N, C-alpha and C positions, 0 to 999 in steps of 0.2 A: 465406431472403428477401432481395432487394435491397430499396433504399429506394423505388424506384418502385413495386414490388409492394405494399409496406406501403402507402404513400400511397394507392395506389388501392382497397386494401382498406378503409382507414380511411374514406375518402369514402363508402363504402357501409354503414358500421355504422349499423344502426338499433335494434339490441336488444342485450341482455345475452348471447344466443347467438351474434350476430355477433362479438363482442367475444372470447368464449371461444374460438371457431373461430379467429380470428387469432392469439391467444396460442398455441394449440396448433400452428398452423404454424410459428410462430418457434420454439417450443422444439423441435419434430421437426428442423428444419432445423439447429438448433444442435448437437443430439446426433449427427446424421448428420456434421456437419463434425468433431465430436470422435471420430468413429470408432466410436460406440456402434451396437449392432445395431438398426435400425429396428424389427425385428419384437418387440422388447421394450419399445417405446415405452409408456408409461402417460400417457394426456392428462390435462390437468386437465379437472375436472367443474364443473358446475353449483353442486354442494354445496361444492367448494374455493373457488370464486369468491365465493360468498355468504359464506363463512365469513371468507374472508381481506380481504374489503372493508370489513370492519365493524370500526372502530378500537377498538370495546368488548371485543372478543375478544383479551384482551392474551395468555394464557397461550401460545398456540402461534404467535403472530406475531413478537415480538421478545425478544430478550435483551440485557441491559446488563451493562457490566463497566467498569472504570476504568483508564486508562494514566496513566502518569507524564508531565508537560509538562516540556520543557527549562527552562521559566522557574520551575519549581516547581508544587507542588499536582498535581491530577489532572484529565483529562478524561474525561467520560462517553461511551462508545461504545454504540450501540445498533444491533445487527446482526440479520438475520431468524434465527430460532430453527432451522429446519429447511430442507432442501434444496428441498423442493416450493415453500415460499413464495419462497426466494432465486430460483429458476428462474422464477417467475410474475413477479416484479419485474424481472429481467434481460429478459424479454419486453417489459415495459411499457417498460422503458429503450429498448429497440430501436425501439419505436413512437414514442416522443418524439423520438428522435434522427433519425429519418426525416423528421418533421414540422418541426423546429425547428433553426434556427442561431443560436448565441449573437452577441451584439453584437460589433463590432469591438474593444470594449475588453476583453471577457471573456477572459482568457488561461488561464484553469483549466478542467479537463474538457472541453476542445473540441480536436477533431480538427486537427492541423497547428500547435498552438500548445502552448508549454510554459513552464517557468520561465525557460528561455533566452530565450524570444520576450519574455516579460514583463521580464526584466532588460535587454534589449538596447535597449528603448524609452528607458531612463533612462540609459543610458551616456555618460560624459564631461559630466555637468551639474554645475554648482557646488552646486546643492541638491537634495537628495533627501529628500521628506517621506512617511513612513510611517505609515498609521494602520490599525487593526484594528478589525473590528466585533465586539462582545461577543456571545457567545451567537447564533452567526451562523445554523445549522442551526434551532435551537428558535424563533428570533424570526419564520420563515416560517409565516404562519397558513394553516391548512387552507382557509378560506373565500376566501382570496386566491387560492390555487393552483385551487380549484374554479371560481372566476370566470374566471381566465386561460385556462383550458383549454377554455372555451366560445367563445372569440375566436379571430381569425386567428393562427396558421396551423392551429390544431387544430379549432376548430369542432365540438367534441364535443357531441352532445345532451346536454340535462341529465342524463336516466338515466345515460348513459355516464360524464358528468363526476362524477357521484356514486360510481360504482364506481372510477374511477382515483384520484380523491383520498382515498376511503378506503383504499385499498390503501396509498398512499403515506405516510400519516401514523400516528401511534401515540398512544393517550391518556395523558396525564400528569398526575399529582395537582398542582393548584395550590399554589404556596408560599404565597400570601395569599388568604384567601377574604373577598370582601366581605360586611361583616357584615349587611348589606340583603339578601343573597341565600343567607345561609347555610343555609336550608332548601331551596333549590333544588338537587338532587343534580347536574344537569347543569352547575352552575356550579362545582362541586367539582373539575371537571377541564378541561383544556385539549388541544388537538390539536396535535401538534408534528411537526416534520419529523426522522425520525432521523438522527443523524450516524453512518453505516457502512451505510445501505441504498443499493443501487445504483442507485437513482432520484434520491436526494436531490441530487447533484451538478448535473444538468441541471436539475432543478426549481429551485434557487437562482440559476442563470443566467436562467432564463425569468423569475423574480419580479424579478430585478435589472436588467432590460431598461431600465425608466424610470429606475431609480437611475444606470445607466451613461450613459444620453443626458442626463440632467440634470448630472451631474459632469463629463462630457466638455464641455458647453455652459460650465460654470464654469470649466474648464480653457482654453479658447479665450478666454473673456473676459478672464483674467489672463495669456495667453501662456504657459501650462504645458503639460507632457506630462502623459496620465493613462493609467492602467490598472488592472485589478483582476484577482487571482488568488484566487477564492473570496472570503474576508472579509479579504484583505490587499490595501488600496487605497494606490496610490503615485502621487503627483505630484512633478515634477522640472523645474528651470527653471535658467537662468543667472543669474536675476535674485531678489532677495528680496521675498517676499510674504506670509511666513508668520508675521506678529506675532501672538500670541496673541489680541489683540483687535481685529485689524485685520479689514478688509472681507472677504478671502479666508476666513479662520477663521471669521467668523460666518456666512456664506452657506454653508460646507461644512456645519457643524454643524445648520442649517435644513434642508438639503436631505436630509441622512442622516436626521434625526429624522422629518421627514415620511413618508419612506419605511417608517417602522417599525423602523429600526435604531438601535443604540446604539453610540457609539465607545468603545472600551476605552482609557481614558487612559493605563494602565500600558503600553501597547504604542505610544503616539505618539511619534514621534521624529525629529527633524530631523538629517540627516547632511550636513556640508559637505564640499566637496572639499578634500583634504589629509588629512582622517580617513578610517577605513574605511566605505565606503559599501556597503551591502548591499541587495538586492532579491531576495526569496523564496529566501533562502539562498544566493544568488550574490554573490560581491564584484565590483563594477563600478568601473572607473576608465576608462582608454582601451581596455581589452580586458577581457572576462569571465574570471573565475577561481573556484575553489573555495577553501576553506579549507586552510590548511597541514596542519590535523589529518586532514582528508579524505585527503590524499596520504599523510601519515604511516601512517594506519591500513591503507591498502591495502600500502605498503612493509614496514610490520612483519610483517603476516601472510604475505606472500610470503617475506620472511627465514626465518621459524620454518619454514614448509613446505620451503623449500631446506635449512635447515640440520638440521631435526630431523625432518622427515618429516610426511607428510599428516595421519597422525592425531594427531600433536602439536599441529599447527596447528589441526585441529578442537576439540581440548580446551581451547585458548586462546581460540578464537574463539566457541565455541558458548555459553558461559555469558552474555557479552555481548550475542550476538545475541539470545537469548531474552529478555533483561531488556528490550531495546529494542524488539523485533518479535514478542514471542511472543503478544501481543493479536491480531494479524492474520496470521501464518504458524503454521499447525498443523504438527505432526510435526517431523522433524529435517531442518534446511535442508542442502542440498547446498553444501559451501564452495566448490567450484569455479564453480557457478552464480552464487552470490553474488559472488563477486570479478569475474566476468566482467560483471554487471550494474553493479558499481561503476565499472570501466572504461568501460562504454559511456556512463555518465553524465558520466564525465571527459572523454570524447570530445566529447560533445554540447556540454559548456560550452567546453572549451579548443581543440576542434579535432583532427582526426586526425594533423596535422603538428606537433603541440605536442611539445616535446622531452621533458616530463615524462610525458606519456601515451604516447609511443613506448618509453621506457625501461621504464616499469611494464608496458605491455603485452607487450613483448617478452620480459621476464622471465617473466610470466606464462605465455606460450606455452612457453616453454623448461622450464618445469616440468611443465606438461601433457604435453608430448610425451616428457620424460624418463621420467615416471611410465608413461605408456601403452607405451613401448618395454620397460620392465622388468616390465610386468604378466604374470602367468602366468594363461592361461585353461584351464580343465578341459574335459572332453567334455560336461559340461552346460551350457557356455556361461557359467559363473560366472567372472569375471575377479577375481584377488586383487590389488586395488590397493595394499595394504600390510599385512605381517604383523609379529606380534611374539609372544615367546613369552609365555605365560599371565602368569607371575610378573613378568617385566620389564615387562609393559602396566601391572599393577597398581601397581608402584612407580613407574613414570614418570608415570602419570596420577593418582597418589595415590587410588586406588579400590580397591574390592574387588569382585570378580566372584561372584555368587552363582546357582548353578544350582538352578532349580526343577523339581519333577516335579508333573504334572497327571495327571488319569484317562488311562486307556489307555496309560499310559507316554509321554505326550507331555512333551517337556522344552523349556525355553528358559531362558536366563540375563539377569540384569539386572545393571547397575553404572551409577554416575553419574559424569558429567562436569560439574564444577560443581555446580550444583542440578538439573540435568536427567537423569532417568533414561533410560538407553538400554537396549534390549532386543536380545539377540543369539539368533541360531539356534543349534541343535548340531547338527553333522554326525552322520549315523547310524552312522560308523565309530567314534565315541567310544562306549565302554562305561561301563556304572556303575562298574566299577573304576577305569577311566581318569580318571573324574571326580574320584577321592580322590588322584590323583597330578598334581598341576598342573603339574609339571615335563615332562610327556608332552604337555602341550596348548599350543596356540597359539590367538591371535585375529586375525582378518583383517578388514579394512575391504573389502567386495566390492561388484561390480556385476552384476546379472544382465543377461540377453540384451536386456532391455528398458530398460536404463539406470538401474534403480532401485539405489540404494545400501543396503547392509545389513551388520551385523555377524555374524560366522561363527566359532564355536568348532569346532576341529578338532585332529587330531593333528599333532603337531610336525613329522612326516617330510613333511607337505604344505606346509610354510611356507617362504616364500622373504623373507629380511629385506634390507630395503632399507638402505644406508648411505650416507647423504648426504656430500657432500663440504663441507669447511670454507669458510665465506665471511667476509670481513672486514666486520663491520657497520660500522665506523667509516667505512671506505672508501665503502659503500653509501649510509649517510646523509649524508656530506659532499658526494658527488656529486649527490645530489638536493636538498640544500638549497641548492646552488650553483645548480642550474637553477630552482629556485623563486623565486630572488632576480632572475633575469633579467626 
């Protein structure tokens, strides 16, 4: 459904059944766009809606896990526990997006804006002042959102506002219970916005409309630039107004506190021209840039791929990727897609004519084309991207491949790359006797006709081994280091 259709149907919502009908229309359209068979569509029911909109139904709604912060410690992420609830929240998100446009100062979770847009606002300033809001998502209260969605542009009836607010929040045990209310069970819990729900980003922008308006007014009063990317707030200027006990600082704290947020003092920093100025992960000076580490990471993985082959590149890349992204990316990532995404980000920040981007992208395309031209595709549409003898693979990857037998003679193999367990299929041509003679076997990284990647164990006579050409790593590093210094 397009935005106009959603807005029209929202204006006609009078009951829970009307809302349910709209959620199902959005779900059906989303599934059809993804190529799913509409005849197998399973609509949400009133029972689903009643259960999921009650924040006290904890078990089937959200799950929690911890991820490491770059600054140390861990961050609690709360995500929908099952696919049905996730799709319902995604449909709610589509409704909110159709009705609401974030303020001009909100750079995060907004169509047409990004970290690059955010950084550009503060480029070339003498002073860049960054603050971070502590416990941003949990600081947004359910009552505040319930009240907000009854006002323009949402205008939800109270019954619908109850349902939407109930869907979007979760129950959490209070850290401190007021002694005078210790016998009131309702006061043992608070209802917080989950960090990890698809609706939470747009809800934070909705709630921060007043904050943005007041901080933008403060910025105009002191002659500053202002922007906000989620909980990351930035001011910049050519002149200095950031004294800890000064008028700007005092007024800033007052406005943020009045809106129910707390400044994280550990992440407050003033960056002066001449030192490294950074906004939402992007280095700003007279032009935008990424860190040298970001470029080196791409360069190094391309070098390993070029020199030692695709599977070796995966074995070097996968453990680090899993450690950093395993909480949000399930399954085994496709290295080619990850590199492509990193290059797209580099292009977004530095531009498509930047010499560093052009050199890395050209190298990437050379490797993709080289491996594609040397791929071996069989009659079943399976493409062998890269193959190695069984024993050589175990030695090179410092791993052991174990073949498992299940009921009905079903077989599969497992091995580890770093701490990550991989699963390999076994070709039917491999007999039980062959399994005992590892020198007769090979393992390949393959792609099926749908583009899905997988590992396959087969007889060695089906194998084509790629032999990469030598590359002078010093020459490549020196070349790119020179470019980065320009």
